[in-house]
mmCIF file of the C-alpha atoms, coordinates in Angstrom:
data_MODEL
# 
_entry.id   MODEL 
# 
loop_
_atom_site.group_PDB 
_atom_site.id 
_atom_site.type_symbol 
_atom_site.label_atom_id 
_atom_site.label_alt_id 
_atom_site.label_comp_id 
_atom_site.label_asym_id 
_atom_site.label_entity_id 
_atom_site.label_seq_id 
_atom_site.pdbx_PDB_ins_code 
_atom_site.Cartn_x 
_atom_site.Cartn_y 
_atom_site.Cartn_z 
_atom_site.occupancy 
_atom_site.B_iso_or_equiv 
_atom_site.pdbx_formal_charge 
_atom_site.auth_seq_id 
_atom_site.auth_comp_id 
_atom_site.auth_asym_id 
_atom_site.auth_atom_id 
_atom_site.pdbx_PDB_model_num 
ATOM 1   C CA . UNK A 1 1   ? 3.862   15.914 -39.127 1.00 0.00 ? 1   UNK A CA 1 
ATOM 2   C CA . UNK A 1 2   ? 6.139   17.744 -36.692 1.00 0.00 ? 2   UNK A CA 1 
ATOM 3   C CA . UNK A 1 3   ? 4.557   19.240 -33.580 1.00 0.00 ? 3   UNK A CA 1 
ATOM 4   C CA . UNK A 1 4   ? 6.283   21.303 -30.889 1.00 0.00 ? 4   UNK A CA 1 
ATOM 5   C CA . UNK A 1 5   ? 4.677   21.364 -27.453 1.00 0.00 ? 5   UNK A CA 1 
ATOM 6   C CA . UNK A 1 6   ? 5.247   24.108 -24.880 1.00 0.00 ? 6   UNK A CA 1 
ATOM 7   C CA . UNK A 1 7   ? 5.224   22.721 -21.353 1.00 0.00 ? 7   UNK A CA 1 
ATOM 8   C CA . UNK A 1 8   ? 6.605   19.460 -22.671 1.00 0.00 ? 8   UNK A CA 1 
ATOM 9   C CA . UNK A 1 9   ? 6.969   17.829 -19.246 1.00 0.00 ? 9   UNK A CA 1 
ATOM 10  C CA . UNK A 1 10  ? 3.400   18.519 -18.151 1.00 0.00 ? 10  UNK A CA 1 
ATOM 11  C CA . UNK A 1 11  ? 0.996   15.697 -17.465 1.00 0.00 ? 11  UNK A CA 1 
ATOM 12  C CA . UNK A 1 12  ? -1.090  16.302 -20.588 1.00 0.00 ? 12  UNK A CA 1 
ATOM 13  C CA . UNK A 1 13  ? 1.970   17.011 -22.734 1.00 0.00 ? 13  UNK A CA 1 
ATOM 14  C CA . UNK A 1 14  ? 3.731   13.758 -21.857 1.00 0.00 ? 14  UNK A CA 1 
ATOM 15  C CA . UNK A 1 15  ? 0.592   11.812 -22.715 1.00 0.00 ? 15  UNK A CA 1 
ATOM 16  C CA . UNK A 1 16  ? 0.248   13.686 -26.008 1.00 0.00 ? 16  UNK A CA 1 
ATOM 17  C CA . UNK A 1 17  ? 3.896   13.072 -26.851 1.00 0.00 ? 17  UNK A CA 1 
ATOM 18  C CA . UNK A 1 18  ? 3.462   9.331  -26.335 1.00 0.00 ? 18  UNK A CA 1 
ATOM 19  C CA . UNK A 1 19  ? 0.343   9.290  -28.494 1.00 0.00 ? 19  UNK A CA 1 
ATOM 20  C CA . UNK A 1 20  ? 1.890   11.317 -31.331 1.00 0.00 ? 20  UNK A CA 1 
ATOM 21  C CA . UNK A 1 21  ? 5.082   9.269  -31.321 1.00 0.00 ? 21  UNK A CA 1 
ATOM 22  C CA . UNK A 1 22  ? 3.070   6.034  -31.352 1.00 0.00 ? 22  UNK A CA 1 
ATOM 23  C CA . UNK A 1 23  ? 1.338   7.045  -34.561 1.00 0.00 ? 23  UNK A CA 1 
ATOM 24  C CA . UNK A 1 24  ? 4.601   8.005  -36.233 1.00 0.00 ? 24  UNK A CA 1 
ATOM 25  C CA . UNK A 1 25  ? 4.507   11.779 -35.878 1.00 0.00 ? 25  UNK A CA 1 
ATOM 26  C CA . UNK A 1 26  ? 7.619   13.763 -35.030 1.00 0.00 ? 26  UNK A CA 1 
ATOM 27  C CA . UNK A 1 27  ? 7.248   15.623 -31.722 1.00 0.00 ? 27  UNK A CA 1 
ATOM 28  C CA . UNK A 1 28  ? 9.398   17.954 -29.649 1.00 0.00 ? 28  UNK A CA 1 
ATOM 29  C CA . UNK A 1 29  ? 8.711   19.383 -26.217 1.00 0.00 ? 29  UNK A CA 1 
ATOM 30  C CA . UNK A 1 30  ? 9.999   22.599 -24.679 1.00 0.00 ? 30  UNK A CA 1 
ATOM 31  C CA . UNK A 1 31  ? 11.124  22.121 -21.078 1.00 0.00 ? 31  UNK A CA 1 
ATOM 32  C CA . UNK A 1 32  ? 12.542  24.559 -18.554 1.00 0.00 ? 32  UNK A CA 1 
ATOM 33  C CA . UNK A 1 33  ? 14.451  21.971 -16.516 1.00 0.00 ? 33  UNK A CA 1 
ATOM 34  C CA . UNK A 1 34  ? 17.109  19.968 -18.394 1.00 0.00 ? 34  UNK A CA 1 
ATOM 35  C CA . UNK A 1 35  ? 16.668  17.145 -15.878 1.00 0.00 ? 35  UNK A CA 1 
ATOM 36  C CA . UNK A 1 36  ? 13.282  16.452 -17.508 1.00 0.00 ? 36  UNK A CA 1 
ATOM 37  C CA . UNK A 1 37  ? 14.836  15.684 -20.889 1.00 0.00 ? 37  UNK A CA 1 
ATOM 38  C CA . UNK A 1 38  ? 15.052  11.934 -20.334 1.00 0.00 ? 38  UNK A CA 1 
ATOM 39  C CA . UNK A 1 39  ? 11.336  11.718 -19.510 1.00 0.00 ? 39  UNK A CA 1 
ATOM 40  C CA . UNK A 1 40  ? 10.557  13.275 -22.896 1.00 0.00 ? 40  UNK A CA 1 
ATOM 41  C CA . UNK A 1 41  ? 12.879  10.892 -24.699 1.00 0.00 ? 41  UNK A CA 1 
ATOM 42  C CA . UNK A 1 42  ? 11.111  7.994  -22.968 1.00 0.00 ? 42  UNK A CA 1 
ATOM 43  C CA . UNK A 1 43  ? 7.824   9.369  -24.302 1.00 0.00 ? 43  UNK A CA 1 
ATOM 44  C CA . UNK A 1 44  ? 9.227   9.452  -27.837 1.00 0.00 ? 44  UNK A CA 1 
ATOM 45  C CA . UNK A 1 45  ? 9.757   13.215 -27.970 1.00 0.00 ? 45  UNK A CA 1 
ATOM 46  C CA . UNK A 1 46  ? 12.785  15.392 -28.659 1.00 0.00 ? 46  UNK A CA 1 
ATOM 47  C CA . UNK A 1 47  ? 13.525  17.536 -25.582 1.00 0.00 ? 47  UNK A CA 1 
ATOM 48  C CA . UNK A 1 48  ? 14.298  21.212 -26.186 1.00 0.00 ? 48  UNK A CA 1 
ATOM 49  C CA . UNK A 1 49  ? 15.499  23.211 -23.179 1.00 0.00 ? 49  UNK A CA 1 
ATOM 50  C CA . UNK A 1 50  ? 13.832  26.624 -23.305 1.00 0.00 ? 50  UNK A CA 1 
ATOM 51  C CA . UNK A 1 51  ? 12.422  28.746 -20.471 1.00 0.00 ? 51  UNK A CA 1 
ATOM 52  C CA . UNK A 1 52  ? 9.423   30.646 -21.832 1.00 0.00 ? 52  UNK A CA 1 
ATOM 53  C CA . UNK A 1 53  ? 9.538   33.018 -18.873 1.00 0.00 ? 53  UNK A CA 1 
ATOM 54  C CA . UNK A 1 54  ? 12.932  34.369 -19.909 1.00 0.00 ? 54  UNK A CA 1 
ATOM 55  C CA . UNK A 1 55  ? 13.394  33.507 -23.602 1.00 0.00 ? 55  UNK A CA 1 
ATOM 56  C CA . UNK A 1 56  ? 12.997  36.033 -26.403 1.00 0.00 ? 56  UNK A CA 1 
ATOM 57  C CA . UNK A 1 57  ? 10.571  35.654 -29.281 1.00 0.00 ? 57  UNK A CA 1 
ATOM 58  C CA . UNK A 1 58  ? 13.529  35.078 -31.600 1.00 0.00 ? 58  UNK A CA 1 
ATOM 59  C CA . UNK A 1 59  ? 14.895  32.272 -29.418 1.00 0.00 ? 59  UNK A CA 1 
ATOM 60  C CA . UNK A 1 60  ? 11.579  30.468 -29.257 1.00 0.00 ? 60  UNK A CA 1 
ATOM 61  C CA . UNK A 1 61  ? 10.907  30.976 -32.967 1.00 0.00 ? 61  UNK A CA 1 
ATOM 62  C CA . UNK A 1 62  ? 14.214  29.268 -33.754 1.00 0.00 ? 62  UNK A CA 1 
ATOM 63  C CA . UNK A 1 63  ? 12.965  26.167 -31.931 1.00 0.00 ? 63  UNK A CA 1 
ATOM 64  C CA . UNK A 1 64  ? 9.753   26.193 -33.977 1.00 0.00 ? 64  UNK A CA 1 
ATOM 65  C CA . UNK A 1 65  ? 11.385  26.353 -37.408 1.00 0.00 ? 65  UNK A CA 1 
ATOM 66  C CA . UNK A 1 66  ? 10.148  23.501 -39.585 1.00 0.00 ? 66  UNK A CA 1 
ATOM 67  C CA . UNK A 1 67  ? 7.197   22.617 -37.351 1.00 0.00 ? 67  UNK A CA 1 
ATOM 68  C CA . UNK A 1 68  ? 3.766   21.961 -38.845 1.00 0.00 ? 68  UNK A CA 1 
ATOM 69  C CA . UNK A 1 69  ? 1.913   22.760 -35.620 1.00 0.00 ? 69  UNK A CA 1 
ATOM 70  C CA . UNK A 1 70  ? 2.427   23.886 -32.045 1.00 0.00 ? 70  UNK A CA 1 
ATOM 71  C CA . UNK A 1 71  ? 0.547   23.173 -28.836 1.00 0.00 ? 71  UNK A CA 1 
ATOM 72  C CA . UNK A 1 72  ? 0.681   25.431 -25.794 1.00 0.00 ? 72  UNK A CA 1 
ATOM 73  C CA . UNK A 1 73  ? 0.222   23.086 -22.845 1.00 0.00 ? 73  UNK A CA 1 
ATOM 74  C CA . UNK A 1 74  ? 2.345   24.962 -20.315 1.00 0.00 ? 74  UNK A CA 1 
ATOM 75  C CA . UNK A 1 75  ? 1.037   26.154 -16.974 1.00 0.00 ? 75  UNK A CA 1 
ATOM 76  C CA . UNK A 1 76  ? 2.323   27.561 -13.719 1.00 0.00 ? 76  UNK A CA 1 
ATOM 77  C CA . UNK A 1 77  ? 0.831   24.558 -11.956 1.00 0.00 ? 77  UNK A CA 1 
ATOM 78  C CA . UNK A 1 78  ? -0.782  23.964 -8.569  1.00 0.00 ? 78  UNK A CA 1 
ATOM 79  C CA . UNK A 1 79  ? 0.832   25.764 -5.678  1.00 0.00 ? 79  UNK A CA 1 
ATOM 80  C CA . UNK A 1 80  ? 2.201   28.611 -7.771  1.00 0.00 ? 80  UNK A CA 1 
ATOM 81  C CA . UNK A 1 81  ? 1.264   32.177 -6.872  1.00 0.00 ? 81  UNK A CA 1 
ATOM 82  C CA . UNK A 1 82  ? -0.615  34.804 -8.811  1.00 0.00 ? 82  UNK A CA 1 
ATOM 83  C CA . UNK A 1 83  ? 2.563   36.260 -10.336 1.00 0.00 ? 83  UNK A CA 1 
ATOM 84  C CA . UNK A 1 84  ? 3.378   33.040 -12.204 1.00 0.00 ? 84  UNK A CA 1 
ATOM 85  C CA . UNK A 1 85  ? -0.182  32.757 -13.481 1.00 0.00 ? 85  UNK A CA 1 
ATOM 86  C CA . UNK A 1 86  ? 0.591   36.002 -15.298 1.00 0.00 ? 86  UNK A CA 1 
ATOM 87  C CA . UNK A 1 87  ? 4.089   35.076 -16.506 1.00 0.00 ? 87  UNK A CA 1 
ATOM 88  C CA . UNK A 1 88  ? 3.293   31.506 -17.592 1.00 0.00 ? 88  UNK A CA 1 
ATOM 89  C CA . UNK A 1 89  ? -0.431  31.080 -18.225 1.00 0.00 ? 89  UNK A CA 1 
ATOM 90  C CA . UNK A 1 90  ? -0.774  34.451 -19.976 1.00 0.00 ? 90  UNK A CA 1 
ATOM 91  C CA . UNK A 1 91  ? 2.576   35.912 -21.050 1.00 0.00 ? 91  UNK A CA 1 
ATOM 92  C CA . UNK A 1 92  ? 4.219   32.647 -22.119 1.00 0.00 ? 92  UNK A CA 1 
ATOM 93  C CA . UNK A 1 93  ? 1.182   31.720 -24.229 1.00 0.00 ? 93  UNK A CA 1 
ATOM 94  C CA . UNK A 1 94  ? 1.359   35.090 -25.986 1.00 0.00 ? 94  UNK A CA 1 
ATOM 95  C CA . UNK A 1 95  ? 5.120   34.763 -26.486 1.00 0.00 ? 95  UNK A CA 1 
ATOM 96  C CA . UNK A 1 96  ? 4.626   31.293 -27.957 1.00 0.00 ? 96  UNK A CA 1 
ATOM 97  C CA . UNK A 1 97  ? 2.038   32.689 -30.374 1.00 0.00 ? 97  UNK A CA 1 
ATOM 98  C CA . UNK A 1 98  ? 4.416   35.504 -31.374 1.00 0.00 ? 98  UNK A CA 1 
ATOM 99  C CA . UNK A 1 99  ? 7.132   32.925 -31.991 1.00 0.00 ? 99  UNK A CA 1 
ATOM 100 C CA . UNK A 1 100 ? 4.829   30.681 -34.039 1.00 0.00 ? 100 UNK A CA 1 
ATOM 101 C CA . UNK A 1 101 ? 3.925   33.590 -36.293 1.00 0.00 ? 101 UNK A CA 1 
ATOM 102 C CA . UNK A 1 102 ? 7.589   34.548 -36.681 1.00 0.00 ? 102 UNK A CA 1 
ATOM 103 C CA . UNK A 1 103 ? 8.511   30.955 -37.558 1.00 0.00 ? 103 UNK A CA 1 
ATOM 104 C CA . UNK A 1 104 ? 5.660   30.684 -40.052 1.00 0.00 ? 104 UNK A CA 1 
ATOM 105 C CA . UNK A 1 105 ? 3.793   27.994 -38.111 1.00 0.00 ? 105 UNK A CA 1 
ATOM 106 C CA . UNK A 1 106 ? 0.083   28.636 -38.584 1.00 0.00 ? 106 UNK A CA 1 
ATOM 107 C CA . UNK A 1 107 ? -1.499  25.783 -36.610 1.00 0.00 ? 107 UNK A CA 1 
ATOM 108 C CA . UNK A 1 108 ? -1.665  26.758 -32.928 1.00 0.00 ? 108 UNK A CA 1 
ATOM 109 C CA . UNK A 1 109 ? -3.645  24.901 -30.271 1.00 0.00 ? 109 UNK A CA 1 
ATOM 110 C CA . UNK A 1 110 ? -3.824  26.279 -26.751 1.00 0.00 ? 110 UNK A CA 1 
ATOM 111 C CA . UNK A 1 111 ? -4.909  24.255 -23.729 1.00 0.00 ? 111 UNK A CA 1 
ATOM 112 C CA . UNK A 1 112 ? -6.999  26.671 -21.694 1.00 0.00 ? 112 UNK A CA 1 
ATOM 113 C CA . UNK A 1 113 ? -9.408  26.162 -18.809 1.00 0.00 ? 113 UNK A CA 1 
ATOM 114 C CA . UNK A 1 114 ? -13.160 25.858 -18.595 1.00 0.00 ? 114 UNK A CA 1 
ATOM 115 C CA . UNK A 1 115 ? -14.377 29.168 -17.166 1.00 0.00 ? 115 UNK A CA 1 
ATOM 116 C CA . UNK A 1 116 ? -11.386 31.174 -18.437 1.00 0.00 ? 116 UNK A CA 1 
ATOM 117 C CA . UNK A 1 117 ? -12.502 34.806 -18.522 1.00 0.00 ? 117 UNK A CA 1 
ATOM 118 C CA . UNK A 1 118 ? -10.411 37.891 -19.266 1.00 0.00 ? 118 UNK A CA 1 
ATOM 119 C CA . UNK A 1 119 ? -13.042 40.111 -17.624 1.00 0.00 ? 119 UNK A CA 1 
ATOM 120 C CA . UNK A 1 120 ? -12.702 38.403 -14.235 1.00 0.00 ? 120 UNK A CA 1 
ATOM 121 C CA . UNK A 1 121 ? -11.272 41.372 -12.328 1.00 0.00 ? 121 UNK A CA 1 
ATOM 122 C CA . UNK A 1 122 ? -12.629 40.321 -8.919  1.00 0.00 ? 122 UNK A CA 1 
ATOM 123 C CA . UNK A 1 123 ? -13.022 36.743 -7.670  1.00 0.00 ? 123 UNK A CA 1 
ATOM 124 C CA . UNK A 1 124 ? -16.657 35.650 -7.360  1.00 0.00 ? 124 UNK A CA 1 
ATOM 125 C CA . UNK A 1 125 ? -17.846 34.770 -3.885  1.00 0.00 ? 125 UNK A CA 1 
ATOM 126 C CA . UNK A 1 126 ? -16.172 31.585 -2.708  1.00 0.00 ? 126 UNK A CA 1 
ATOM 127 C CA . UNK A 1 127 ? -13.458 31.540 -5.398  1.00 0.00 ? 127 UNK A CA 1 
ATOM 128 C CA . UNK A 1 128 ? -9.824  31.512 -4.339  1.00 0.00 ? 128 UNK A CA 1 
ATOM 129 C CA . UNK A 1 129 ? -8.167  34.793 -5.480  1.00 0.00 ? 129 UNK A CA 1 
ATOM 130 C CA . UNK A 1 130 ? -5.198  32.976 -7.012  1.00 0.00 ? 130 UNK A CA 1 
ATOM 131 C CA . UNK A 1 131 ? -7.537  30.730 -8.982  1.00 0.00 ? 131 UNK A CA 1 
ATOM 132 C CA . UNK A 1 132 ? -9.403  33.826 -10.152 1.00 0.00 ? 132 UNK A CA 1 
ATOM 133 C CA . UNK A 1 133 ? -6.087  35.254 -11.386 1.00 0.00 ? 133 UNK A CA 1 
ATOM 134 C CA . UNK A 1 134 ? -5.451  31.976 -13.189 1.00 0.00 ? 134 UNK A CA 1 
ATOM 135 C CA . UNK A 1 135 ? -8.846  32.078 -14.902 1.00 0.00 ? 135 UNK A CA 1 
ATOM 136 C CA . UNK A 1 136 ? -8.313  35.685 -15.924 1.00 0.00 ? 136 UNK A CA 1 
ATOM 137 C CA . UNK A 1 137 ? -4.792  34.967 -17.216 1.00 0.00 ? 137 UNK A CA 1 
ATOM 138 C CA . UNK A 1 138 ? -6.073  32.035 -19.257 1.00 0.00 ? 138 UNK A CA 1 
ATOM 139 C CA . UNK A 1 139 ? -8.879  34.179 -20.655 1.00 0.00 ? 139 UNK A CA 1 
ATOM 140 C CA . UNK A 1 140 ? -6.471  36.945 -21.620 1.00 0.00 ? 140 UNK A CA 1 
ATOM 141 C CA . UNK A 1 141 ? -4.188  34.428 -23.332 1.00 0.00 ? 141 UNK A CA 1 
ATOM 142 C CA . UNK A 1 142 ? -7.127  32.976 -25.251 1.00 0.00 ? 142 UNK A CA 1 
ATOM 143 C CA . UNK A 1 143 ? -8.213  36.431 -26.392 1.00 0.00 ? 143 UNK A CA 1 
ATOM 144 C CA . UNK A 1 144 ? -4.682  37.326 -27.503 1.00 0.00 ? 144 UNK A CA 1 
ATOM 145 C CA . UNK A 1 145 ? -4.422  34.145 -29.576 1.00 0.00 ? 145 UNK A CA 1 
ATOM 146 C CA . UNK A 1 146 ? -7.885  34.493 -31.097 1.00 0.00 ? 146 UNK A CA 1 
ATOM 147 C CA . UNK A 1 147 ? -7.109  38.040 -32.240 1.00 0.00 ? 147 UNK A CA 1 
ATOM 148 C CA . UNK A 1 148 ? -4.386  36.859 -34.640 1.00 0.00 ? 148 UNK A CA 1 
ATOM 149 C CA . UNK A 1 149 ? -4.944  36.525 -38.357 1.00 0.00 ? 149 UNK A CA 1 
ATOM 150 C CA . UNK A 1 150 ? -1.597  34.763 -38.769 1.00 0.00 ? 150 UNK A CA 1 
ATOM 151 C CA . UNK A 1 151 ? -2.612  31.659 -36.814 1.00 0.00 ? 151 UNK A CA 1 
ATOM 152 C CA . UNK A 1 152 ? -5.061  28.841 -37.455 1.00 0.00 ? 152 UNK A CA 1 
ATOM 153 C CA . UNK A 1 153 ? -5.877  28.611 -33.758 1.00 0.00 ? 153 UNK A CA 1 
ATOM 154 C CA . UNK A 1 154 ? -8.049  26.321 -31.683 1.00 0.00 ? 154 UNK A CA 1 
ATOM 155 C CA . UNK A 1 155 ? -8.747  26.965 -27.999 1.00 0.00 ? 155 UNK A CA 1 
ATOM 156 C CA . UNK A 1 156 ? -9.469  23.822 -25.963 1.00 0.00 ? 156 UNK A CA 1 
ATOM 157 C CA . UNK A 1 157 ? -11.047 24.279 -22.532 1.00 0.00 ? 157 UNK A CA 1 
ATOM 158 C CA . UNK A 1 158 ? -11.140 21.017 -20.567 1.00 0.00 ? 158 UNK A CA 1 
ATOM 159 C CA . UNK A 1 159 ? -13.238 20.429 -17.482 1.00 0.00 ? 159 UNK A CA 1 
ATOM 160 C CA . UNK A 1 160 ? -11.787 19.279 -14.172 1.00 0.00 ? 160 UNK A CA 1 
ATOM 161 C CA . UNK A 1 161 ? -8.775  17.113 -14.956 1.00 0.00 ? 161 UNK A CA 1 
ATOM 162 C CA . UNK A 1 162 ? -8.311  13.634 -13.517 1.00 0.00 ? 162 UNK A CA 1 
ATOM 163 C CA . UNK A 1 163 ? -5.643  10.944 -13.791 1.00 0.00 ? 163 UNK A CA 1 
ATOM 164 C CA . UNK A 1 164 ? -8.127  8.129  -14.303 1.00 0.00 ? 164 UNK A CA 1 
ATOM 165 C CA . UNK A 1 165 ? -7.521  5.855  -17.317 1.00 0.00 ? 165 UNK A CA 1 
ATOM 166 C CA . UNK A 1 166 ? -8.704  7.344  -20.593 1.00 0.00 ? 166 UNK A CA 1 
ATOM 167 C CA . UNK A 1 167 ? -12.153 6.341  -21.774 1.00 0.00 ? 167 UNK A CA 1 
ATOM 168 C CA . UNK A 1 168 ? -11.724 7.255  -25.427 1.00 0.00 ? 168 UNK A CA 1 
ATOM 169 C CA . UNK A 1 169 ? -15.149 8.914  -25.277 1.00 0.00 ? 169 UNK A CA 1 
ATOM 170 C CA . UNK A 1 170 ? -15.871 12.603 -24.770 1.00 0.00 ? 170 UNK A CA 1 
ATOM 171 C CA . UNK A 1 171 ? -18.307 15.453 -25.098 1.00 0.00 ? 171 UNK A CA 1 
ATOM 172 C CA . UNK A 1 172 ? -16.757 18.248 -27.167 1.00 0.00 ? 172 UNK A CA 1 
ATOM 173 C CA . UNK A 1 173 ? -18.514 21.450 -28.178 1.00 0.00 ? 173 UNK A CA 1 
ATOM 174 C CA . UNK A 1 174 ? -18.969 25.155 -27.706 1.00 0.00 ? 174 UNK A CA 1 
ATOM 175 C CA . UNK A 1 175 ? -20.729 24.516 -24.374 1.00 0.00 ? 175 UNK A CA 1 
ATOM 176 C CA . UNK A 1 176 ? -20.630 21.205 -22.542 1.00 0.00 ? 176 UNK A CA 1 
ATOM 177 C CA . UNK A 1 177 ? -21.432 22.030 -18.940 1.00 0.00 ? 177 UNK A CA 1 
ATOM 178 C CA . UNK A 1 178 ? -18.975 21.384 -16.138 1.00 0.00 ? 178 UNK A CA 1 
ATOM 179 C CA . UNK A 1 179 ? -17.722 17.878 -15.433 1.00 0.00 ? 179 UNK A CA 1 
ATOM 180 C CA . UNK A 1 180 ? -14.518 15.850 -15.304 1.00 0.00 ? 180 UNK A CA 1 
ATOM 181 C CA . UNK A 1 181 ? -12.260 14.735 -18.119 1.00 0.00 ? 181 UNK A CA 1 
ATOM 182 C CA . UNK A 1 182 ? -9.214  12.490 -17.959 1.00 0.00 ? 182 UNK A CA 1 
ATOM 183 C CA . UNK A 1 183 ? -5.838  13.895 -18.975 1.00 0.00 ? 183 UNK A CA 1 
ATOM 184 C CA . UNK A 1 184 ? -5.434  10.911 -21.303 1.00 0.00 ? 184 UNK A CA 1 
ATOM 185 C CA . UNK A 1 185 ? -8.606  11.877 -23.139 1.00 0.00 ? 185 UNK A CA 1 
ATOM 186 C CA . UNK A 1 186 ? -7.546  15.533 -23.325 1.00 0.00 ? 186 UNK A CA 1 
ATOM 187 C CA . UNK A 1 187 ? -4.320  14.395 -24.976 1.00 0.00 ? 187 UNK A CA 1 
ATOM 188 C CA . UNK A 1 188 ? -6.254  12.209 -27.410 1.00 0.00 ? 188 UNK A CA 1 
ATOM 189 C CA . UNK A 1 189 ? -8.475  15.133 -28.381 1.00 0.00 ? 189 UNK A CA 1 
ATOM 190 C CA . UNK A 1 190 ? -5.427  17.367 -28.881 1.00 0.00 ? 190 UNK A CA 1 
ATOM 191 C CA . UNK A 1 191 ? -3.908  14.761 -31.177 1.00 0.00 ? 191 UNK A CA 1 
ATOM 192 C CA . UNK A 1 192 ? -7.104  14.571 -33.203 1.00 0.00 ? 192 UNK A CA 1 
ATOM 193 C CA . UNK A 1 193 ? -7.404  18.367 -33.386 1.00 0.00 ? 193 UNK A CA 1 
ATOM 194 C CA . UNK A 1 194 ? -3.905  18.608 -34.841 1.00 0.00 ? 194 UNK A CA 1 
ATOM 195 C CA . UNK A 1 195 ? -5.105  16.581 -37.813 1.00 0.00 ? 195 UNK A CA 1 
ATOM 196 C CA . UNK A 1 196 ? -8.454  18.373 -38.117 1.00 0.00 ? 196 UNK A CA 1 
ATOM 197 C CA . UNK A 1 197 ? -7.909  21.739 -39.862 1.00 0.00 ? 197 UNK A CA 1 
ATOM 198 C CA . UNK A 1 198 ? -11.660 22.302 -39.851 1.00 0.00 ? 198 UNK A CA 1 
ATOM 199 C CA . UNK A 1 199 ? -11.437 23.020 -36.114 1.00 0.00 ? 199 UNK A CA 1 
ATOM 200 C CA . UNK A 1 200 ? -9.370  26.180 -36.673 1.00 0.00 ? 200 UNK A CA 1 
ATOM 201 C CA . UNK A 1 201 ? -11.116 29.248 -35.298 1.00 0.00 ? 201 UNK A CA 1 
ATOM 202 C CA . UNK A 1 202 ? -13.085 27.296 -32.683 1.00 0.00 ? 202 UNK A CA 1 
ATOM 203 C CA . UNK A 1 203 ? -13.172 27.598 -28.899 1.00 0.00 ? 203 UNK A CA 1 
ATOM 204 C CA . UNK A 1 204 ? -14.223 24.215 -27.524 1.00 0.00 ? 204 UNK A CA 1 
ATOM 205 C CA . UNK A 1 205 ? -15.109 22.851 -24.120 1.00 0.00 ? 205 UNK A CA 1 
ATOM 206 C CA . UNK A 1 206 ? -14.290 19.238 -23.300 1.00 0.00 ? 206 UNK A CA 1 
ATOM 207 C CA . UNK A 1 207 ? -15.532 16.708 -20.761 1.00 0.00 ? 207 UNK A CA 1 
ATOM 208 C CA . UNK A 1 208 ? -15.853 12.946 -20.753 1.00 0.00 ? 208 UNK A CA 1 
ATOM 209 C CA . UNK A 1 209 ? -18.941 11.725 -22.553 1.00 0.00 ? 209 UNK A CA 1 
ATOM 210 C CA . UNK A 1 210 ? -20.217 8.996  -24.837 1.00 0.00 ? 210 UNK A CA 1 
ATOM 211 C CA . UNK A 1 211 ? -18.792 9.910  -28.264 1.00 0.00 ? 211 UNK A CA 1 
ATOM 212 C CA . UNK A 1 212 ? -15.502 8.400  -29.497 1.00 0.00 ? 212 UNK A CA 1 
ATOM 213 C CA . UNK A 1 213 ? -12.763 11.022 -29.726 1.00 0.00 ? 213 UNK A CA 1 
ATOM 214 C CA . UNK A 1 214 ? -12.261 10.956 -33.518 1.00 0.00 ? 214 UNK A CA 1 
ATOM 215 C CA . UNK A 1 215 ? -16.014 11.119 -34.082 1.00 0.00 ? 215 UNK A CA 1 
ATOM 216 C CA . UNK A 1 216 ? -16.411 14.031 -31.638 1.00 0.00 ? 216 UNK A CA 1 
ATOM 217 C CA . UNK A 1 217 ? -13.609 16.007 -33.298 1.00 0.00 ? 217 UNK A CA 1 
ATOM 218 C CA . UNK A 1 218 ? -14.971 15.204 -36.758 1.00 0.00 ? 218 UNK A CA 1 
ATOM 219 C CA . UNK A 1 219 ? -18.385 16.477 -35.739 1.00 0.00 ? 219 UNK A CA 1 
ATOM 220 C CA . UNK A 1 220 ? -17.156 19.889 -34.603 1.00 0.00 ? 220 UNK A CA 1 
ATOM 221 C CA . UNK A 1 221 ? -14.825 20.155 -37.608 1.00 0.00 ? 221 UNK A CA 1 
ATOM 222 C CA . UNK A 1 222 ? -17.737 19.653 -39.958 1.00 0.00 ? 222 UNK A CA 1 
ATOM 223 C CA . UNK A 1 223 ? -20.246 21.801 -38.085 1.00 0.00 ? 223 UNK A CA 1 
# 
């Protein structure tokens, strides 16, 4: 199985690349900075230099030719302003979906955010305005992906991310409640989702829990 990951140098993406390579899958990661290429090679992934903020649909689609699945794991990242939440978290996700359709890649998984909401026009009391823009951008990206008949999409919305060691056990479902989840466990769930076609068409929340990853993914795939 060949998977192409947008945001290939991100913390979740690098973990996913290592996991996919370890099980014998072929994996490539799109990166904006060519200096990150060696980190991807060390993770077992093929680096592909491509800036989703400036590339055309045709350019990105060319990088996706021959892939069995794609994962959008890109993000503007902490410290970025509202403008990049729009250009990366929303627009790049939509561009990546356009490119997947053009390349004939049906399986599309997007890493979203718990609480993502396209209707969030004003920040709730106490919420940072830039974070509100992020949540809206993520919600708009999710909606744009879910509207497509040409993709077998899954939207994954993790809780608060941590760098603690993976537990291998999660709570995965339509509604989980808010809690933490390790990036290692998010990557493990993404890897399992790639091989679980029964999860297409689902929007899932994810936190750490008590169910082994493969069992948790199998449960939602068969629900």
